[in-house]
C-alpha positions as a Markdown table, in Angstrom:
| # | Residue | x | y | z |
|---|---|---|---|---|
| 1 | Met | -61.8 | 2.3 | 48.2 |
| 2 | Ile | -58.9 | 4.8 | 48.4 |
| 3 | Gln | -60.8 | 6.9 | 51.0 |
| 4 | Leu | -61.4 | 3.8 | 53.0 |
| 5 | Leu | -57.7 | 3.0 | 52.8 |
| 6 | Phe | -56.8 | 6.4 | 54.3 |
| 7 | Asn | -59.5 | 6.1 | 57.0 |
| 8 | Ile | -58.0 | 2.8 | 58.0 |
| 9 | Leu | -54.5 | 4.2 | 58.1 |
| 10 | Arg | -55.6 | 7.2 | 60.2 |
| 11 | Asp | -57.1 | 4.7 | 62.7 |
| 12 | Ala | -54.0 | 2.5 | 62.6 |
| 13 | Leu | -51.5 | 5.4 | 63.0 |
| 14 | Trp | -53.2 | 7.5 | 65.6 |
| 15 | Arg | -55.7 | 5.2 | 67.3 |
| 16 | Asp | -57.9 | 7.6 | 69.5 |
| 17 | Glu | -55.2 | 10.2 | 69.8 |
| 18 | Ile | -56.2 | 12.3 | 66.8 |
| 19 | Gln | -59.9 | 13.3 | 66.5 |
| 20 | Gly | -61.6 | 11.8 | 63.4 |
| 21 | Ala | -59.4 | 8.7 | 63.1 |
| 22 | Lys | -62.2 | 6.2 | 63.5 |
| 23 | Leu | -64.2 | 6.4 | 60.2 |
| 24 | Leu | -64.5 | 2.8 | 59.4 |
| 25 | Pro | -67.6 | 0.9 | 58.0 |
| 26 | Arg | -69.4 | -1.7 | 60.1 |
| 27 | Glu | -69.2 | -4.3 | 57.3 |
| 28 | Leu | -67.3 | -5.2 | 54.1 |
| 29 | Ser | -68.6 | -7.4 | 51.3 |
| 30 | Glu | -66.4 | -10.2 | 49.9 |
| 31 | Ala | -65.6 | -8.1 | 46.9 |
| 32 | Glu | -64.8 | -5.0 | 49.0 |
| 33 | Ala | -62.6 | -6.9 | 51.5 |
| 34 | Thr | -60.7 | -8.6 | 48.7 |
| 35 | Glu | -60.1 | -5.3 | 46.9 |
| 36 | Leu | -59.0 | -3.7 | 50.2 |
| 37 | Val | -56.5 | -6.4 | 51.1 |
| 38 | Asp | -55.0 | -6.4 | 47.6 |
| 39 | Leu | -54.6 | -2.6 | 47.8 |
| 40 | Val | -52.9 | -2.6 | 51.2 |
| 41 | Lys | -50.7 | -5.5 | 50.1 |
| 42 | Lys | -49.6 | -3.4 | 47.2 |
| 43 | Gln | -48.6 | -0.6 | 49.6 |
| 44 | Ala | -46.9 | -2.9 | 52.1 |
| 45 | Leu | -49.5 | -2.0 | 54.8 |
| 46 | Leu | -51.1 | -5.4 | 55.6 |
| 47 | Gly | -50.3 | -5.5 | 59.3 |
| 48 | Leu | -51.7 | -2.0 | 60.0 |
| 49 | Ala | -54.8 | -2.4 | 57.9 |
| 50 | Ile | -55.8 | -5.9 | 59.1 |
| 51 | Asp | -55.3 | -5.0 | 62.8 |
| 52 | Ala | -57.5 | -1.9 | 62.3 |
| 53 | Leu | -60.3 | -4.0 | 60.8 |
| 54 | Phe | -60.2 | -6.5 | 63.6 |
| 55 | Arg | -59.9 | -3.9 | 66.4 |
| 56 | Asn | -62.9 | -2.1 | 65.1 |
| 57 | Asn | -64.9 | -5.3 | 64.6 |
| 58 | Val | -65.5 | -4.7 | 60.9 |
| 59 | Lys | -67.6 | -7.7 | 59.7 |
| 60 | Met | -66.3 | -9.6 | 56.7 |
| 61 | Pro | -67.2 | -12.9 | 55.0 |
| 62 | Arg | -65.5 | -15.9 | 56.6 |
| 63 | Lys | -63.3 | -16.4 | 53.5 |
| 64 | Asn | -61.9 | -12.9 | 53.9 |
| 65 | Val | -61.4 | -13.3 | 57.7 |
| 66 | Val | -59.4 | -16.5 | 57.2 |
| 67 | Arg | -57.2 | -14.8 | 54.6 |
| 68 | Cys | -56.6 | -11.8 | 56.9 |
| 69 | Val | -55.8 | -14.1 | 59.9 |
| 70 | Asn | -53.3 | -16.0 | 57.8 |
| 71 | Leu | -51.6 | -12.8 | 56.5 |
| 72 | Gln | -51.5 | -11.4 | 60.0 |
| 73 | Asp | -49.8 | -14.6 | 61.3 |
| 74 | Leu | -47.3 | -14.4 | 58.5 |
| 75 | Ile | -46.4 | -10.8 | 59.3 |
| 76 | Thr | -46.0 | -11.6 | 63.0 |
| 77 | Gln | -43.5 | -14.3 | 62.1 |
| 78 | Gln | -41.6 | -12.0 | 59.8 |
| 79 | Val | -41.4 | -9.3 | 62.5 |
| 80 | Lys | -40.1 | -11.8 | 65.0 |
| 81 | Arg | -37.5 | -13.0 | 62.6 |
| 82 | Ile | -36.3 | -9.5 | 61.6 |
| 83 | Asn | -36.3 | -8.2 | 65.2 |
| 84 | His | -34.1 | -11.2 | 66.1 |
| 85 | Gly | -31.8 | -10.2 | 63.3 |
| 86 | Val | -31.6 | -6.6 | 64.5 |
| 87 | Ile | -30.7 | -7.7 | 68.1 |
| 88 | Glu | -28.2 | -10.3 | 66.9 |
| 89 | Leu | -26.4 | -7.7 | 64.8 |
| 90 | His | -26.4 | -5.2 | 67.6 |
| 91 | Gln | -25.0 | -7.7 | 70.1 |
| 92 | Leu | -22.2 | -8.8 | 67.7 |
| 93 | Phe | -21.1 | -5.2 | 66.9 |
| 94 | Ser | -21.4 | -4.0 | 70.5 |
| 95 | Gln | -19.3 | -6.9 | 71.8 |
| 96 | Glu | -16.5 | -6.1 | 69.3 |
| 97 | Gly | -16.7 | -2.3 | 69.7 |
| 98 | Ile | -17.9 | -1.6 | 66.2 |
| 99 | Asp | -19.7 | 1.7 | 65.8 |
| 100 | Tyr | -22.9 | 1.3 | 63.8 |
| 101 | Ser | -26.4 | 2.8 | 63.2 |
| 102 | Ile | -29.4 | 0.8 | 62.1 |
| 103 | Val | -31.7 | 2.9 | 60.0 |
| 104 | Lys | -35.3 | 2.8 | 58.7 |
| 105 | Gly | -37.2 | -0.5 | 59.1 |
| 106 | Gln | -37.5 | -1.7 | 62.7 |
| 107 | Val | -36.1 | 1.4 | 64.3 |
| 108 | Val | -38.9 | 3.4 | 62.7 |
| 109 | Ala | -41.4 | 0.6 | 63.7 |
| 110 | Ala | -40.5 | 1.4 | 67.3 |
| 111 | Tyr | -42.3 | 4.7 | 66.9 |
| 112 | Tyr | -45.6 | 3.1 | 65.7 |
| 113 | Pro | -48.4 | 2.6 | 68.2 |
| 114 | Asp | -47.7 | -1.1 | 67.9 |
| 115 | Ala | -44.3 | -1.9 | 66.4 |
| 116 | Arg | -45.4 | -5.4 | 65.5 |
| 117 | Leu | -47.8 | -4.1 | 62.8 |
| 118 | Arg | -45.3 | -2.4 | 60.5 |
| 119 | His | -44.8 | -4.6 | 57.4 |
| 120 | Pro | -41.0 | -5.5 | 57.7 |
| 121 | Gly | -38.5 | -5.4 | 54.9 |
| 122 | Asp | -34.8 | -5.9 | 55.3 |
| 123 | Ile | -32.3 | -4.6 | 57.9 |
| 124 | Asp | -30.2 | -1.6 | 56.9 |
| 125 | Tyr | -27.1 | -0.7 | 58.9 |
| 126 | Tyr | -24.5 | 2.0 | 58.4 |
| 127 | Cys | -20.8 | 1.9 | 59.5 |
| 128 | Asp | -18.4 | 4.7 | 58.6 |
| 129 | Ser | -15.1 | 4.1 | 56.8 |
| 130 | Lys | -13.3 | 3.4 | 60.1 |
| 131 | Asn | -15.7 | 0.5 | 61.0 |
| 132 | Phe | -17.1 | -0.9 | 57.8 |
| 133 | Glu | -14.3 | -3.2 | 56.8 |
| 134 | Lys | -13.9 | -4.4 | 60.4 |
| 135 | Ala | -17.6 | -5.2 | 60.5 |
| 136 | Tyr | -17.4 | -7.0 | 57.2 |
| 137 | Gln | -14.6 | -9.2 | 58.3 |
| 138 | Leu | -16.4 | -10.0 | 61.6 |
| 139 | Leu | -19.6 | -11.0 | 59.7 |
| 140 | Lys | -17.6 | -13.3 | 57.4 |
| 141 | Glu | -15.9 | -14.9 | 60.4 |
| 142 | Arg | -18.9 | -15.2 | 62.7 |
| 143 | Trp | -21.8 | -15.6 | 60.4 |
| 144 | Gly | -20.1 | -16.9 | 57.3 |
| 145 | Ile | -21.8 | -14.4 | 55.1 |
| 146 | Ile | -21.6 | -14.5 | 51.3 |
| 147 | Pro | -22.2 | -11.0 | 49.9 |
| 148 | Asp | -24.3 | -10.5 | 46.8 |
| 149 | Glu | -21.7 | -9.4 | 44.1 |
| 150 | Lys | -24.2 | -7.3 | 42.2 |
| 151 | Asp | -24.5 | -4.9 | 45.1 |
| 152 | Ala | -20.8 | -4.6 | 45.8 |
| 153 | Gly | -20.5 | -1.2 | 44.3 |
| 154 | His | -23.1 | 0.4 | 46.6 |
| 155 | His | -23.4 | -1.6 | 49.7 |
| 156 | Leu | -22.9 | -5.1 | 51.2 |
| 157 | Cys | -26.0 | -7.3 | 50.8 |
| 158 | Phe | -26.3 | -10.7 | 52.4 |
| 159 | Asp | -28.8 | -13.1 | 54.0 |
| 160 | His | -28.7 | -14.4 | 57.5 |
| 161 | Val | -31.3 | -16.1 | 59.7 |
| 162 | Gly | -33.8 | -15.8 | 56.9 |
| 163 | Val | -33.4 | -12.0 | 56.8 |
| 164 | Thr | -31.8 | -9.8 | 54.2 |
| 165 | Phe | -29.2 | -7.4 | 55.5 |
| 166 | Glu | -27.8 | -4.3 | 53.7 |
| 167 | Gly | -24.6 | -2.9 | 55.1 |
| 168 | His | -23.9 | 0.7 | 53.9 |
| 169 | Phe | -20.5 | 2.1 | 53.8 |
| 170 | Ala | -22.1 | 5.3 | 52.4 |
| 171 | Leu | -25.6 | 5.9 | 53.8 |
| 172 | Leu | -26.8 | 7.2 | 50.5 |
| 173 | Val | -25.6 | 7.8 | 47.0 |
| 174 | Pro | -25.1 | 11.6 | 46.8 |
| 175 | Tyr | -25.9 | 13.5 | 43.6 |
| 176 | Gly | -23.0 | 15.8 | 43.3 |
| 177 | Lys | -20.1 | 17.1 | 45.4 |
| 178 | Lys | -22.2 | 19.6 | 47.3 |
| 179 | Glu | -24.7 | 17.0 | 48.6 |
| 180 | Arg | -21.9 | 14.6 | 49.4 |
| 181 | Ala | -20.1 | 17.2 | 51.5 |
| 182 | Tyr | -23.3 | 18.2 | 53.2 |
| 183 | Trp | -24.2 | 14.6 | 54.2 |
| 184 | Asn | -20.6 | 13.8 | 55.3 |
| 185 | Gln | -20.6 | 16.7 | 57.6 |
| 186 | Leu | -24.1 | 15.9 | 58.9 |
| 187 | Leu | -23.3 | 12.3 | 59.7 |
| 188 | Asp | -19.9 | 13.0 | 61.2 |
| 189 | Ser | -21.4 | 15.5 | 63.6 |
| 190 | Asp | -24.6 | 13.5 | 64.4 |
| 191 | Pro | -24.7 | 12.4 | 68.1 |
| 192 | Gly | -26.9 | 9.5 | 67.2 |
| 193 | Gly | -29.8 | 8.0 | 69.2 |
| 194 | Thr | -31.4 | 4.8 | 70.4 |
| 195 | Val | -34.7 | 3.0 | 70.1 |
| 196 | Thr | -36.0 | -0.1 | 71.9 |
| 197 | Val | -36.6 | -3.2 | 69.8 |
| 198 | Asp | -38.0 | -6.1 | 71.8 |
| 199 | Gly | -36.6 | -4.7 | 75.0 |
| 200 | Val | -33.1 | -4.0 | 73.6 |
| 201 | Glu | -31.6 | -0.6 | 73.1 |
| 202 | Ile | -30.5 | -0.3 | 69.4 |
| 203 | Lys | -28.3 | 2.4 | 68.0 |
| 204 | Thr | -29.6 | 4.6 | 65.2 |
| 205 | Leu | -29.3 | 8.2 | 63.9 |
| 206 | Ser | -30.6 | 11.1 | 65.9 |
| 207 | Pro | -34.3 | 11.7 | 65.3 |
| 208 | Thr | -33.6 | 14.9 | 63.4 |
| 209 | Val | -31.1 | 13.4 | 61.0 |
| 210 | His | -33.1 | 10.1 | 60.7 |
| 211 | Thr | -36.2 | 12.0 | 59.7 |
| 212 | Leu | -34.2 | 13.9 | 57.0 |
| 213 | Tyr | -32.7 | 10.7 | 55.8 |
| 214 | Ile | -36.1 | 8.9 | 55.6 |
| 215 | Phe | -37.5 | 11.7 | 53.5 |
| 216 | Arg | -34.5 | 11.9 | 51.2 |
| 217 | His | -34.8 | 8.1 | 50.7 |
| 218 | Leu | -38.5 | 8.5 | 50.0 |
| 219 | Tyr | -38.1 | 11.2 | 47.5 |
| 220 | Asn | -35.2 | 9.4 | 45.8 |
| 221 | His | -37.4 | 6.3 | 45.2 |
| 222 | Leu | -40.3 | 8.5 | 44.1 |
| 223 | Leu | -38.0 | 9.8 | 41.3 |
| 224 | Asn | -37.0 | 6.3 | 40.4 |
| 225 | Leu | -39.7 | 3.7 | 40.1 |
| 226 | Gly | -42.0 | 5.0 | 42.8 |
| 227 | Val | -42.6 | 4.6 | 46.5 |
| 228 | Gly | -45.4 | 3.2 | 48.6 |
| 229 | Leu | -47.6 | 4.6 | 51.4 |
| 230 | Arg | -45.6 | 2.7 | 53.9 |
| 231 | Gln | -42.8 | 5.2 | 53.6 |
| 232 | Phe | -45.2 | 8.1 | 54.1 |
| 233 | Cys | -46.5 | 6.4 | 57.2 |
| 234 | Asp | -43.0 | 6.0 | 58.5 |
| 235 | Leu | -42.4 | 9.7 | 58.0 |
| 236 | Ala | -45.7 | 10.6 | 59.7 |
| 237 | Val | -45.1 | 8.6 | 62.8 |
| 238 | Met | -41.5 | 9.9 | 63.1 |
| 239 | Leu | -42.8 | 13.5 | 62.9 |
| 240 | His | -45.6 | 13.0 | 65.4 |
| 241 | Tyr | -44.3 | 10.5 | 68.0 |
| 242 | Ala | -40.7 | 11.8 | 68.0 |
| 243 | Lys | -41.6 | 15.5 | 67.6 |
| 244 | Glu | -40.2 | 16.3 | 71.1 |
| 245 | Lys | -36.9 | 15.0 | 70.0 |
| 246 | Ile | -36.8 | 16.5 | 66.5 |
| 247 | Asp | -35.1 | 19.9 | 66.1 |
| 248 | Met | -37.5 | 21.4 | 63.5 |
| 249 | Asp | -35.5 | 24.5 | 63.0 |
| 250 | Ala | -32.5 | 22.4 | 62.1 |
| 251 | Leu | -34.6 | 20.2 | 59.9 |
| 252 | Arg | -35.8 | 23.2 | 57.9 |
| 253 | Val | -32.2 | 24.4 | 57.5 |
| 254 | His | -31.2 | 21.0 | 56.1 |
| 255 | Leu | -34.1 | 20.8 | 53.8 |
| 256 | Lys | -33.4 | 24.3 | 52.4 |
| 257 | Ala | -29.7 | 23.5 | 52.0 |
| 258 | Leu | -30.5 | 20.3 | 50.1 |
| 259 | Gly | -33.1 | 22.0 | 47.9 |
| 260 | Leu | -35.9 | 19.8 | 49.2 |
| 261 | Glu | -38.3 | 22.3 | 50.9 |
| 262 | Lys | -40.9 | 22.3 | 48.2 |
| 263 | Ala | -40.8 | 18.5 | 47.9 |
| 264 | Trp | -41.2 | 18.2 | 51.6 |
| 265 | Arg | -44.3 | 20.4 | 51.6 |
| 266 | Ala | -45.8 | 18.5 | 48.7 |
| 267 | Cys | -45.3 | 15.2 | 50.3 |
| 268 | Gly | -46.5 | 16.8 | 53.6 |
| 269 | Val | -49.9 | 17.3 | 52.0 |
| 270 | Ile | -50.3 | 13.5 | 51.8 |
| 271 | Leu | -49.3 | 13.2 | 55.5 |
| 272 | Val | -51.7 | 16.0 | 56.6 |
| 273 | Asp | -54.7 | 15.8 | 54.3 |
| 274 | His | -54.8 | 12.0 | 53.8 |
| 275 | Leu | -53.0 | 10.4 | 56.7 |
| 276 | Gly | -54.2 | 12.9 | 59.4 |
| 277 | Leu | -50.9 | 14.2 | 60.7 |
| 278 | Pro | -51.4 | 17.5 | 62.5 |
| 279 | Glu | -50.1 | 20.2 | 60.3 |
| 280 | Gly | -48.1 | 21.7 | 63.2 |
| 281 | Asp | -46.0 | 18.5 | 63.3 |
| 282 | Leu | -44.8 | 19.1 | 59.7 |
| 283 | Gly | -43.0 | 22.4 | 60.4 |
| 284 | Tyr | -44.4 | 24.2 | 57.4 |
| 285 | Thr | -47.7 | 25.8 | 56.4 |
| 286 | Leu | -49.2 | 24.2 | 53.3 |
| 287 | Ser | -50.4 | 26.1 | 50.2 |
| 288 | Ala | -52.7 | 25.4 | 47.3 |
| 289 | Gln | -49.7 | 24.9 | 45.1 |
| 290 | Asp | -48.3 | 22.3 | 47.5 |
| 291 | Arg | -51.6 | 20.5 | 47.2 |
| 292 | Arg | -51.5 | 20.5 | 43.4 |
| 293 | Tyr | -48.1 | 18.9 | 43.4 |
| 294 | Ala | -49.2 | 16.4 | 46.0 |
| 295 | Lys | -51.9 | 15.1 | 43.6 |
| 296 | Arg | -49.1 | 14.2 | 41.1 |
| 297 | Ile | -47.2 | 12.4 | 43.9 |
| 298 | Leu | -50.2 | 10.5 | 45.1 |
| 299 | Asp | -51.1 | 9.3 | 41.6 |
| 300 | Val | -47.7 | 7.7 | 41.3 |
| 301 | Val | -47.8 | 6.2 | 44.8 |
| 302 | Leu | -51.1 | 4.6 | 44.3 |
| 303 | Tyr | -50.3 | 3.3 | 40.8 |
| 304 | Asn | -46.8 | 2.0 | 41.3 |
| 305 | Gly | -47.1 | 0.7 | 44.9 |
| 306 | Asn | -44.3 | -0.1 | 47.4 |
| 307 | Met | -40.9 | 0.9 | 45.9 |
| 308 | Gly | -42.5 | 0.9 | 42.4 |
| 309 | His | -42.5 | -2.9 | 42.5 |
| 310 | Tyr | -46.0 | -3.3 | 40.9 |
| 311 | Glu | -44.8 | -1.3 | 37.9 |
| 312 | Gly | -41.2 | -2.2 | 38.0 |
| 313 | Thr | -40.6 | -5.8 | 39.4 |
| 314 | Gln | -41.3 | -7.6 | 36.2 |
| 315 | Leu | -39.2 | -5.2 | 34.2 |
| 316 | Arg | -36.3 | -5.7 | 36.6 |
| 317 | Glu | -36.5 | -9.5 | 36.0 |
| 318 | Asn | -36.5 | -8.9 | 32.3 |
| 319 | Glu | -33.1 | -7.5 | 31.3 |
| 320 | Glu | -34.0 | -7.3 | 27.6 |
| 321 | Gln | -33.6 | -4.0 | 25.8 |
| 322 | Ile | -37.3 | -3.3 | 25.8 |
| 323 | Gly | -37.4 | -3.7 | 29.6 |
| 324 | Lys | -34.6 | -1.2 | 30.0 |
| 325 | Met | -36.3 | 1.2 | 27.8 |
| 326 | Lys | -39.6 | 0.9 | 29.8 |
| 327 | Leu | -37.7 | 1.5 | 33.0 |
| 328 | Ala | -36.0 | 4.6 | 31.5 |
| 329 | Cys | -39.3 | 5.9 | 30.4 |
| 330 | Ile | -40.8 | 5.5 | 33.8 |
| 331 | Lys | -37.9 | 7.4 | 35.4 |
| 332 | Leu | -38.1 | 10.2 | 32.8 |
| 333 | Phe | -41.8 | 10.5 | 33.3 |
| 334 | His | -41.3 | 10.8 | 37.1 |
| 335 | Phe | -38.5 | 13.4 | 36.5 |
| 336 | Met | -40.8 | 15.6 | 34.4 |
| 337 | Lys | -43.6 | 15.4 | 37.0 |
| 338 | Phe | -41.5 | 16.1 | 40.1 |
| 339 | Ala | -38.5 | 18.2 | 38.9 |
| 340 | Pro | -40.4 | 21.5 | 39.6 |
| 341 | Ile | -40.6 | 20.8 | 43.4 |
| 342 | Ala | -36.9 | 19.9 | 43.7 |
| 343 | Pro | -35.1 | 21.2 | 40.5 |
| 344 | His | -31.5 | 21.1 | 41.7 |
| 345 | Phe | -31.8 | 17.7 | 43.3 |
| 346 | Ser | -33.8 | 16.2 | 40.4 |
| 347 | Tyr | -31.4 | 17.4 | 37.7 |
| 348 | Ala | -28.5 | 16.1 | 39.7 |
| 349 | Trp | -30.3 | 12.8 | 40.0 |
| 350 | Leu | -31.0 | 12.7 | 36.3 |
| 351 | Trp | -27.4 | 13.3 | 35.4 |
| 352 | His | -26.4 | 10.5 | 37.8 |
| 353 | Glu | -28.8 | 8.1 | 36.1 |
| 354 | Val | -27.5 | 9.0 | 32.6 |
| 355 | Lys | -23.9 | 8.5 | 33.6 |
| 356 | Arg | -24.8 | 5.1 | 35.3 |
| 357 | Ala | -26.7 | 4.0 | 32.2 |
| 358 | Phe | -23.7 | 4.7 | 29.9 |
| 359 | Ala | -21.4 | 3.0 | 32.3 |
| 360 | Arg | -23.4 | -0.2 | 32.0 |
| 361 | Glu | -23.1 | -0.3 | 28.2 |
């Protein structure tokens, strides 16, 4: 079933562009179709997978077809709603002269062969210190937002038009002074870029910096409770469909400076060997050692699911001491598995987690 999942994703991501993408069966039994849909749901890949099955005329029992149609309709409505939120935010900020960048999510979906098929999440936007407070006051005045207090220390979180927004005054939580200084300089000098969402030009980061940020976000979640294949698909489509706009030499310099080269190559194995990304798009030559570490990563990705939710959600809801201990054990287990591929970053992350844990007590 795992190999079938990757065959479906190859078809969904590359269509006929990359040789060998179409390796799908002619028919699925009820048990196979049910297992497959449950698997792609766990990885937040429903839209891509269902569309690939329908485009390739894969036969399924009526019960499974009805379920897939219903899920596809649900995703379509979610995408329409979140795209409307992106455009509404863009129009509000643009009218008032507020500088912003929308990151991840729908601006990455714009690079997919069909942007409507990426399973949507929330809307993340970034404003620097000069614009964040102004943006916050504007949103309170125009939209009447009520921020979620529990997120106040990291970002502004609120709901509007049925969509969750996260406003970042710091695009990421840096682990140490060196990383903070590096990202500050990188963001201050970034010329930015645009993508088209439903016919509207939306501001975002430059493709080079955005790709670096997406990977840093992916690896950070991998160390925590886990990350799903959706984030690997995001990275793959950025590297392939935006390759003419990505400065690969600069990207390699940034990865080396941040201590993430080995982690990039290990994750790159999943992109190349399993998702079908041409190795030339990765910017590195992969080794046998990279592939050994990739197996560790893939085991966690397939077990924990999207953002670790399938291993972590119930524990987040249960704030009893035993729940906290389980979460700590998961994070420590991930640290021990992945520290060798990014030692400086991983130890800085661990120290940050320890300090945060003591601060809560």
